[in-house]
C-alpha positions as CSV (number, residue, x, y, z in Angstrom):
1,M,34.6,-9.4,32.5
2,M,32.5,-10.6,29.4
3,N,34.3,-12.9,27.1
4,P,35.1,-11.9,23.7
5,F,32.4,-13.9,21.7
6,K,29.4,-12.4,23.9
7,R,30.8,-8.5,23.8
8,G,30.9,-8.9,20.2
9,L,27.4,-10.4,19.4
10,S,26.3,-7.9,22.1
11,E,27.8,-5.2,20.1
12,V,25.9,-6.7,16.7
13,L,22.5,-7.1,18.7
14,S,22.9,-3.7,19.6
15,R,23.8,-2.1,15.9
16,I,20.3,-4.9,14.4
17,T,18.0,-3.4,17.2
18,N,19.2,0.1,16.5
19,K,19.0,-0.1,13.1
20,L,15.2,-1.6,13.6
21,Q,14.4,2.0,15.6
22,Q,15.9,4.0,13.3
23,D,13.6,1.7,10.1
24,S,10.2,2.2,12.4
25,V,10.5,5.8,12.4
26,V,10.9,5.9,8.5
27,N,8.0,3.1,8.5
28,I,5.7,5.4,10.9
29,T,6.6,8.8,8.5
30,L,5.6,6.9,5.7
31,H,2.3,6.0,7.1
32,E,1.3,9.2,8.6
33,L,1.8,11.0,5.2
34,R,-0.4,8.4,3.6
35,D,-2.7,8.6,6.1
36,L,-2.9,12.7,5.7
37,L,-2.3,12.4,2.0
38,S,-5.5,9.8,1.9
39,V,-3.6,8.0,-1.3
40,D,-2.5,5.0,-2.5
41,R,1.1,4.8,-1.8
42,V,3.5,6.6,-0.6
43,V,7.1,5.4,-1.1
44,L,10.9,6.0,-0.2
45,Y,13.0,5.8,-3.1
46,Y,16.6,5.4,-2.4
47,F,19.8,6.3,-4.8
48,Y,22.5,3.6,-4.4
49,K,24.3,4.8,-7.0
50,Q,24.3,8.0,-9.2
51,W,20.5,8.3,-10.1
52,Q,19.8,4.4,-9.5
53,G,18.1,3.2,-6.5
54,Q,14.6,1.5,-5.5
55,V,11.9,1.4,-3.0
56,T,13.3,0.8,0.0
57,F,9.9,1.5,1.9
58,E,6.4,2.0,1.1
59,A,3.2,2.6,2.6
60,I,0.4,1.0,1.1
61,S,-3.4,1.0,1.3
62,D,-3.7,-2.3,-0.4
63,H,-1.9,-5.3,-0.9
64,K,-2.2,-4.7,-4.6
65,Y,0.0,-1.3,-5.0
66,S,3.1,-2.2,-3.2
67,I,6.0,-1.8,-5.4
68,I,8.9,-2.6,-2.6
69,G,12.6,-3.0,-4.2
70,S,11.0,-1.7,-8.0
71,T,13.6,0.1,-9.3
72,G,13.6,3.5,-11.7
73,P,13.3,3.7,-15.2
74,D,17.5,4.9,-14.9
75,D,17.2,5.7,-18.7
76,C,14.7,9.0,-17.6
77,F,16.2,10.0,-14.6
78,N,19.1,11.9,-15.5
79,V,21.6,14.5,-14.1
80,D,19.4,17.5,-15.6
81,Y,16.0,16.4,-12.8
82,A,18.5,15.4,-10.7
83,L,19.7,18.8,-10.2
84,L,16.1,20.6,-9.6
85,Y,15.5,18.0,-7.0
86,L,18.9,19.2,-5.1
87,A,17.7,22.5,-5.9
88,G,14.7,21.3,-3.6
89,R,11.6,21.0,-6.5
90,I,8.5,19.4,-5.8
91,H,7.1,18.1,-8.5
92,S,3.4,17.2,-8.9
93,I,1.1,15.2,-11.7
94,D,-2.8,15.2,-11.3
95,D,-2.8,13.4,-14.6
96,I,0.5,11.3,-16.1
97,E,-1.8,10.9,-19.0
98,K,-2.0,14.3,-19.4
99,A,1.7,15.6,-18.1
100,N,4.6,17.4,-20.6
101,I,6.5,14.5,-19.2
102,S,8.4,11.5,-21.3
103,D,7.4,8.4,-22.9
104,C,9.5,7.0,-20.6
105,H,8.4,8.2,-17.4
106,R,5.0,7.8,-18.9
107,D,5.2,4.4,-19.0
108,F,6.6,4.1,-16.1
109,L,4.8,5.5,-13.9
110,R,1.6,3.5,-16.2
111,G,3.8,0.2,-15.1
112,L,3.3,1.3,-11.1
113,L,-0.7,1.9,-12.0
114,V,0.2,5.5,-11.0
115,R,-2.6,8.5,-12.0
116,S,-1.4,10.9,-10.2
117,N,1.9,11.9,-8.4
118,L,3.9,13.7,-6.2
119,V,7.3,13.9,-5.4
120,A,9.6,15.7,-2.7
121,P,13.5,15.1,-2.4
122,V,15.2,13.9,0.5
123,L,18.5,15.6,0.7
124,S,20.9,15.0,3.2
125,K,24.2,16.5,4.0
126,G,23.5,18.2,0.7
127,K,23.0,15.4,-1.4
128,L,20.0,14.2,-2.9
129,W,19.9,11.1,-0.7
130,G,16.7,9.8,-2.4
131,L,13.1,11.0,-3.0
132,L,9.4,11.1,-1.2
133,V,6.5,10.2,-3.9
134,A,2.9,9.9,-3.2
135,H,1.1,8.0,-5.8
136,Q,-2.4,8.2,-6.3
137,C,-3.3,5.0,-8.4
138,H,-7.3,4.2,-8.5
139,D,-8.2,7.7,-9.3
140,L,-6.9,10.6,-10.4
141,R,-5.5,13.5,-8.1
142,S,-5.5,17.5,-7.7
143,W,-2.8,17.8,-5.5
144,Q,-3.5,20.9,-3.3
145,P,-0.7,23.5,-1.9
146,T,-1.7,21.4,1.3
147,D,-0.5,18.3,0.4
148,I,2.7,19.8,-1.1
149,E,3.6,21.4,1.4
150,A,3.1,18.4,3.5
151,I,5.1,16.1,1.3
152,R,7.9,18.9,1.8
153,K,7.9,18.9,5.7
154,Y,7.8,15.4,5.7
155,S,10.7,14.9,3.6
156,D,12.3,17.1,5.3
157,D,11.7,15.6,8.6
158,L,13.3,12.4,6.6
159,A,16.6,13.8,6.0
160,T,17.2,14.2,9.6
161,A,16.1,10.6,10.3
162,P,19.4,8.7,11.7
163,S,18.7,5.8,8.9
164,I,19.3,8.5,6.5
165,R,21.1,10.9,7.8
166,D,23.7,8.2,9.5
167,Y,23.9,6.8,5.6
168,T,24.3,9.4,3.5
169,N,27.8,8.8,1.4
């Protein structure tokens, strides 16, 4: 019979191992999508409270594009945008300088070095868990229907990943 200390330690180590394995699924998914789209950055943005969140995972082509831990522009993302994404909206911007977006949103994207942007919701248990985002930073990108379908598929796949599915509020 295992003593209580060893049993407790074993349970903690098991949970940590499971979490790391689940997170590796998310990490692999982001890298696959970045490679498929041939973009500078793909991130997973998690909402930790109503319409506030942060980048929890990223796949980048160069370290200079890292934004891990970044939070979004709290003033820009509101319930109107959330409802669009809850309805399954995938939003593409070929050129942030010409897009019909708020100055707040444009300034935010400029600060992240974004030139072109593609965003899909990660919906889990009927809630907006987060956003899967592809960024082209070094040049403009004209998003194609195949790009939009790819980000839709990967966001659907992420929604069923254990580390997301099991941690939906």
